[in-house]
N, C-alpha and C positions, 0 to 999 in steps of 0.2 A: 661469747654471747650465747652460743648454742648450748654450752655446758650449763649456764645459768638457767636457761629455759627448762632443760631436762631435769635439773635438780629441783626446780620449783614444782614441776609436774609430779615428781616422785614424792615430794613432801606433801603436795595436795591430796595424792592418792592415799598416803599413809594415814592421813587424818580423817578419810572418809569413814562414816560409820558402817558397821557390818550389817548384813541383811538380817531382818528379824521377822518372825512369823507372827502376824498381828491377827490372824483368824484362820479357822478350819471350816470349810464348807463340805457337807456330806450330801450326795445325791444317789438316787437309785434304790435305797433301802426301803423295804416295806415291812418285813417281819422283824428286823433287828433295829431296836431304838437308837437314836443319835447318840445318847449318853453311853451306850454300851460300845459303840463303834469308836467314840472318842477315847475310851479307855483301852481299846485294842490298838489304836494309833500311837498312844503314849507320847504325844506332842501337844503342849499347851500354848496358848497365846503369850507372847513375850519370849519364847525360846528362840535362840539363834537359828537361822537357816544356814545349813552347811551344804557342801557339795554332795554329800552322801544321804541327806535327809529323804529325798523322794524314793530312793532305792530301799532305805531302811523301812520306811512306812509301808511301802509295797509289800516287802518280805513279811512284816508282822501280820498284815491282814491275810495274806495268802496262807500264812502258817496256821491260822485258825480253821482253815477248810470250811468256812462258813459261806463262801461266795464262790460262784462260778467264774467270775472274772473280776479283776481289781485294777483300777487305773488312777494314779495319783499325779496331779499336774501342778506346776508352779505358775502363779498368777500374780501380777503386781497390783497392789492395793491402791496405789496412788500415782497419778502421772507426775506430780511435782516431787514426790519422794520415792525413787525406786528402791530404797532400802526396805520398804514395807511389803511384806510377802504374804499372800494367801494361799494356803493349800487347799486344792480342790480335789476331793476324793469321791470317785464314781464307782459304785459297786453293783454287781448283778447277782441277786440272790436265786435266780431261777425261778421256776413256777411257784406260786404261792396260792393259798386259799384262805377263805374267811370261815372260822368256826365259831359256834355259839359256845359261851362259857357257863351260863346259868347264873352268873353274877349280875344282879341288877345294876350295879355301879359301873360294871364293864362287861356288857352283854355279849361282845364279840371280840375276836382276836384274830390277827393275821399270822399264819404259820406257813412255812415251806412244805410243799408236797414231796413226799419221798417216793422213790421207786421210778421205773421208767415210765416215760409219757408217750404212749403208743398213738400213732396216727393210723387212719383207716382209709383204704382205697379199694373200690370194686375191681375185679378182674373179669373181662368179657372179651373173648376173641373167637373167631372161627377160622380153622385152618383146613385147607382142602385135603381131603383124605382122612382127617382125624375128627371133624365135626367141631361143635361148640365146646369151649372150655369156660367155666365160670367159677367164681369164687371170690376170695378177698385177699388183700395183701396188707399186713400190719407192719408198720416201721417204727423203729425206735431211733429218733434223730440224735446225732452227737453222743452215741453210745460209747464210743472209744475216742472221745476228743472231737474237736471241732472238724467240720467237713467230713463227718462219718455217719453211717447209717447201718443199722441191723435190720433186716427185713425178714418177715415170715410169711411167705406166700402159702396159701391153702386153696386148692382148686379141685374141681370135680368135672366130670364129663368127658371131653375128648382126651384130656390129660389129667389124670389124678396125681396130685403132687402135694407134698408137704416138705418145707425146707427152712433153713436158717441161713441167711446170706449176709456176709459183711461187705461193705463198700466204703472205702475211705480214700479221699484225695489228699495227697502229700504236697507240701509247699517246698520241702528240702529233701536232698538225697538223690540217689540214682533213680528212684521211680516216682512217677507222678500220680499213680493210682494203683491200689491194691484191692483185689476182691477175692472172695473164697466162700466156702460154706459146706454144708452137708445136707442131704435130702434123700427122699425116696420118691419115685415116680412110676407110673404105669400108664401105658397106652397100647393100643392095638396096631401092630404093623399091618398096613393095608395090602401088602403083597402076599404075605404068609397067612394073614387073618389070624394071628396069634398074639397073645398079651406079651408085651415086653416090660418086664419090671426090673427097676434098677435102684440099688442103694449106691449113692455116689458121694465122694468127698473130694474137693478140689481147692486150688489156689492159683491165682494169676496176678502177675505184676505187669504194669504197663508204663512205657515212657513216651512222653510227647517229644518228638525231635523237630522242633520248629512248628510252623502253622500247618503244614500239610502232611507231615510224616508221623507215624506212630508205630512203635514196636511193642511186642508183648511176648510173654512166656508163660506157660502154664504146666502144672503137674496135677495128677489126680489118681484116684483108685475107684473102681466100680465093681460091684457084685451084680451080675446079670443073670436074671432068671428068664429064660425064653422057652415057653411051653411048646413041646413036641409031644411025641408019643410018650416019652418019659420026661419028667421035669429035669432041667439042667440048670446048674448055677455055676457060672464062670466068674473067677476072680481075675480081674485084668487091671493093669497099671498103664498109665499113659504120661507122656511128657511131650512137649512141643513149643513151637514158637511161631510168630507171624509178624509180618510187616505190612503196613497200610499206607498208600498214598491217596490222599483225598482232597480235591480242590472244590468240592461242592459247597456252596453257601447254604442252600436250602436242600437237604437230602431228599425230601418228599417231592419236590419238583425242580430238579437241578436244570441248569442251562449253561452251555459252554463250559463244561467241566468233565474231569475224568476221575474215575475211582479204580484203584488197583489193589489187589490183596494177594499175597503169597503166604501160604501156611505149610508147615511141616509138622508131623506128629508121629511118635512111635507108640503104637498101641497094640496090645494083644499079640506081641511078637512081630508085627508087621510095620513097615514104614509107609506112611501115607502122606501124599501131597494134595494140596487143594489150591488151585489158581483161579482167580476171576478178574476180569477186566471190564469195565463199563465206560462208555463215552456218550456224551450229550452234546448235540450241536443245535443251536438256536437257528430256526428258519424265519420266515417273516411272521409278524405279529407275535403271538405267544407260542407259536408252534415249535415243537422240539422233536428232533429225531434221535432215538436212543438205541445203542447196540450194546449186547451183552455177550460175553464168551466165558465159558466156565469149564473146568476140567478137574475131575477127581481121579486119583491114581493111587494103587497100591502095589507093592513089590511081591506080594504073595496072596494066596486066597484068604479072604476074610471070613470071620464067622458071620452067619446069616443076619444077626442083629446089627452088624456094622456096615453092611453093604449099602451103598447109596441107592435111592429109590428114583425110578424114572416116571415122569408124568405129573399132571396137575399143574397148579399155579407156580410151583417151584421152578419148573424147567421145561415143561412141554404141555401146553394147553391144547385141548382136543383129545387127550387121552387121560384116563383116570390116574390119579395118584397111586403109585405102586403097580403101574402096568408091567414093569420089568425091574429087575435089580442086576447088579454086577459088582465085580471088584473095582471097576472103573466106570466113569460116566463123563461124557463130553456133550456140551449143549451150547447152542447160540440162538440169539434172537435179535430181531429188528423191530422197532416199534415207533410208530408216528403218534405223538402225544399232542393232543389239542385241547388246552384249557378253554372253557366257555365263559368264565366269569372273571371279574376284575382281580388282579394279583394282590390288591391291598384289601380285599373283603375278608370277613371272618373265616368263611369257608370257600373252597374252590371246587367246581364241578367241571368235568371234562370227559372227553371220549378219546379212545385210542384204536389203532389198527395195528395188528401184529402178524409176524410170521415166526414160528418156533421150529428148530430142528434139534434132535437129540438122539443119542444112542448109549446103550449100557452094554458092557461085555465083561467076561471073566479074565482073570490072570492067565497069561500065556497066550491070549489071542491078540491080534493086531487091530488098531483102529481102522486101517485102511481096508479091512476085510468086513466091516460091520455095515449092516443095512441101517439107514437113517430113517427115523419117523419124523413126520412134518405135520405141523398144525397151523392153521390160519384162522383168524377171526378178528373180533373187535370187543371192546369193553366200554363200560361207563363206570367212572369213579367219583368219589367225593372224598375230599380230605379236608380237615380242619385242625385246630390246635391240639386236640386230645383224641381224635379218632380218624380212621380211615376205612373206607368201604370200596370194594372193587368187585364188579359183576361182569364176567367175561362169558362170551358165546364163541366157541371155536370148533371147527371141523377138523378131525384127524384124518389125513389122507389115508385112504384105504381102510378107514375104520368108521366111527360115527360122529355125530355132532353132540358136544357136551356143553353143559352150563357149569361154570366154575364160580365160586363165591369165596371171598376172603374179607374179613373184617377184624379190626383190633381197636380196642379202647385203652388208651393210656393217660395217665395223669401225672 
């Protein structure tokens, strides 16, 4: 009995009609007429639908190089007859524009626009010790494929800079993100009060290691002109890597989170390490207590333009940025952060009270022998989706009281 049923089913299947294309629908085209796309497809109504039809049609359309993306879908034309198939073709021609033709019978036409399509964003920030930097940033999206961008920052003021930068996110392979570029920059070193001009080429690769870990490696080359009595130009190479552990949900106002970074770099013949750890503990209400410890070290004497700077918003409030320099720098701070507005508002305003301690010293000296500078004070800050402003007043123990200001606008 079972054998008879199987035989009947086989005979029934054998006499079923094959799938047939009964129509082709085209969507997304603006500059290319439907008739022209039909000719590119090479499939007409009444043709049999075979297992390789979708792939073949997709390949034909992509081979024309007329579209930024092509998608071909199989759809059933009838509920009662599943053998009737409709091909749905979705194309993306990219940006298009309308032109006038001068023909009274056809006064306008739609054409694809050629060349890169640049986006524009303003640049405005204030860095303690360097002043205001202003300018513009032009970006060419999808310049080297999806999820890529080539940017051209042009700034003046505190930092004069012109560069071309590539940023691409990868979906497959050992890296999840690659960046690189070349550029020239100039700004005044606040300790030496001398111009630091650099021509730089660099490349970096990053890998996300789960939700909280990230590792990266970088290589680069720099030509540094640091003006002393006689102009000097040093050619230096650099290579290094870093690893980051970050549990912060909101990096601007974290709570019950930690951030840690360890980096190593070989540059100008020296080996340099940079270690940083931050912790954030939520208290009652929105109040958060934050601590930060930072250490930069080198195994030999660094050129003056590579020495870390002590002072200012970066590591020691109450002292001017560039108060001191050294081959090594160690800093720590504790800060009580008190937001004053709702966490779900557009922008947040708050106040902070802090204590900073730091020291800088040269290669060959011991950290235990160094005097520590200390600053205490408070700040008022405002943060929103695309900007952050921080105004701090701090007293440097054994020194003076200073006002520090920092601001950045990002889009």
